[in-house]
C-alpha positions in Angstrom: -34.1 -11.0 -13.4 -35.8 -8.5 -11.0 -33.5 -5.5 -10.5 -33.9 -6.0 -6.8 -32.3 -9.4 -7.1 -29.1 -8.1 -8.7 -26.1 -8.7 -6.5 -24.8 -5.8 -4.5 -21.6 -7.4 -3.3 -19.0 -9.8 -4.8 -18.0 -13.2 -3.4 -15.7 -11.5 -0.9 -18.3 -9.2 0.5 -17.0 -6.1 -1.3 -19.6 -3.6 -2.5 -19.9 -3.7 -6.3 -20.8 0.0 -6.5 -17.4 0.8 -4.9 -15.6 -1.5 -7.3 -17.2 0.3 -10.2 -15.5 3.6 -9.2 -12.1 1.9 -9.5 -12.9 1.3 -13.2 -12.4 5.1 -13.6 -9.3 5.5 -11.5 -6.4 6.0 -14.0 -3.9 8.0 -12.0 -1.9 7.3 -8.8 -3.7 10.3 -7.3 -7.1 8.8 -8.0 -6.0 5.4 -6.7 -4.7 7.1 -3.6 -7.9 9.0 -3.0 -10.0 5.8 -3.3 -7.7 4.0 -0.9 -8.0 6.9 1.6 -11.8 6.6 1.4 -11.6 2.9 2.1 -9.3 3.5 5.1 -11.8 6.0 6.4 -14.7 3.5 6.0 -16.4 5.2 3.1 -15.8 2.3 0.7 -16.0 -1.4 0.9 -13.7 -2.2 -2.0 -9.9 -2.2 -2.2 -8.0 -3.9 -5.1 -6.2 -7.0 -3.9 -7.9 -7.0 -0.5 -10.4 -9.8 -0.5 -12.6 -8.5 2.2 -14.8 -5.4 2.5 -12.5 -3.8 5.1 -9.1 -3.9 6.7 -7.9 -5.9 9.6 -8.0 -4.8 13.3 -4.3 -4.0 13.6 -4.6 -1.4 10.8 -7.3 0.6 12.7 -4.9 2.7 14.8 -2.9 3.8 11.8 -5.7 4.0 9.2 -6.0 7.8 9.4 -2.3 8.3 8.9 -2.3 5.9 5.9 -5.1 7.8 4.4 -3.0 11.0 4.6 -0.1 9.2 2.8 -2.5 8.1 0.0 -3.5 11.7 -0.5 0.1 12.9 -0.7 1.4 10.7 -3.5 1.9 7.2 -2.1 -0.8 4.6 -3.3 -0.2 2.3 -0.4 -0.3 -1.5 -0.8 0.7 -3.0 2.5 1.5 -1.8 6.0 1.7 -2.9 9.6 2.2 -1.2 13.0 5.2 -1.9 15.2 4.6 -4.5 17.9 6.4 -6.2 20.8 4.1 -8.6 22.6 5.5 -11.7 24.2 7.2 -13.8 21.5 5.7 -11.7 18.7 7.5 -8.7 17.2 6.9 -6.4 14.3 8.7 -3.6 12.6 6.4 -0.9 11.4 6.4 -0.5 7.6 4.4 0.8 4.7 4.7 -0.1 1.0 3.2 1.5 -2.1 3.4 2.8 -5.6 4.6 6.4 -6.4 6.3 8.7 -8.8 10.1 8.9 -9.3 10.1 12.2 -7.4 8.3 10.7 -4.4 10.6 7.7 -4.5 13.6 10.0 -4.4 12.2 11.8 -1.4 11.5 8.6 0.4 15.0 7.3 -0.3 16.2 10.4 1.3 14.7 9.2 4.6 17.5 6.6 4.8 20.1 9.3 4.7 18.7 11.6 7.4 16.7 9.3 9.7 16.9 5.8 11.2 14.3 4.6 8.7 15.2 2.4 5.8 13.7 2.7 2.3 14.0 0.0 -0.3 13.0 1.4 -3.8 12.2 -0.7 -6.9 12.4 1.0 -10.3 9.7 0.4 -12.8 9.8 -3.0 -14.3 12.4 -4.2 -11.8 11.8 -7.8 -10.6 13.9 -7.8 -7.5 13.7 -10.1 -4.5 15.2 -10.0 -1.1 14.1 -11.1 2.4 14.2 -8.4 5.2 12.4 -9.8 8.3 9.7 -7.4 9.6 7.5 -9.9 11.5 8.5 -12.5 14.0 6.5 -15.2 15.8 9.0 -16.4 18.3 12.0 -17.5 16.3 10.0 -17.9 13.1 10.1 -15.1 10.4 6.5 -14.7 9.1 6.8 -11.5 7.0 9.6 -10.1 4.9 10.2 -7.1 2.7 12.5 -6.6 -0.2 10.6 -7.9 -3.3 9.3 -5.6 -6.0 5.5 -5.7 -6.4 5.2 -3.8 -9.7 3.2 -5.8 -12.2 6.0 -6.9 -14.5 4.5 -9.8 -16.5 1.2 -10.2 -18.4 -0.5 -12.2 -15.7 0.2 -9.7 -13.0 -1.0 -6.8 -15.2 -4.1 -8.8 -16.0 -4.8 -9.4 -12.3 -4.5 -5.6 -11.6 -6.6 -4.8 -14.6 -9.3 -7.2 -13.4 -9.3 -5.6 -10.0 -9.2 -2.0 -11.3 -8.7 -1.2 -15.0 -6.1 -1.7 -17.7 -4.9 1.9 -17.7 -4.1 1.8 -14.0 -2.5 -1.6 -14.3 -0.1 -0.3 -16.9 0.6 2.8 -14.9 1.6 0.7 -11.9 3.9 -1.3 -14.1 5.6 2.0 -14.9 5.7 3.4 -11.4 8.2 3.1 -8.6 7.4 0.6 -5.8 8.8 1.6 -2.4 9.0 -0.2 1.0 9.8 2.0 4.0 10.4 0.3 7.4 11.6 1.2 10.9 14.5 -1.1 11.9 13.5 -0.7 15.6 11.2 -3.5 16.6 7.9 -2.3 18.1 8.4 1.5 17.5 5.4 3.4 16.0 6.2 7.0 16.5 8.6 7.8 13.7 7.7 6.1 10.4 4.3 7.5 9.3 5.0 11.2 10.3 8.4 11.1 8.5 7.0 9.5 5.4 4.2 12.1 5.3 6.7 14.9 5.7 8.9 13.6 2.9 5.9 13.2 0.5 4.6 16.7 1.4 7.9 18.2 0.3 7.6 16.8 -3.2 6.5 19.4 -5.8 3.2 18.3 -7.4 3.2 17.5 -11.0 
């Protein structure tokens, strides 16, 4: 095959060169840095996101999410707060982190209005906290651990990144932080960043 005919993107439009870098990411800090670059538009590959970029509602908070990724929270999901007609959202962010970072984020629940749900490594917990409404219908919930706890989940993460990172995520804390006030956007991301910034590195 002519080298010029080699594919440059996968079936989801993600750049294969950017995917290759994830094969070398074996720490939460490395995963966070690559996620920050994706949020800043410098990469077209993010594990588990089957598109080359993020959706439009993430754009206003992308820079703040990049900061969280560079301060110890490898983010997985997020959304801004919203109140628009029958639609309502609570702002939230979820991700993988160390025990020290999880403890700092749990502390937010004691000193602010924010709520942190923390899942210990290997914990297969499930709850249903509504964070997105479409009229009277609940369309998004928090409360379930997302750590890869079984062989299939670990294999999925390994396929998207590498085996070392997949095993590290299985041994990391998974946290979900949300603002209980529907539509509010001013509090959560600055408070999460402040909490993470106070954690001693190491």
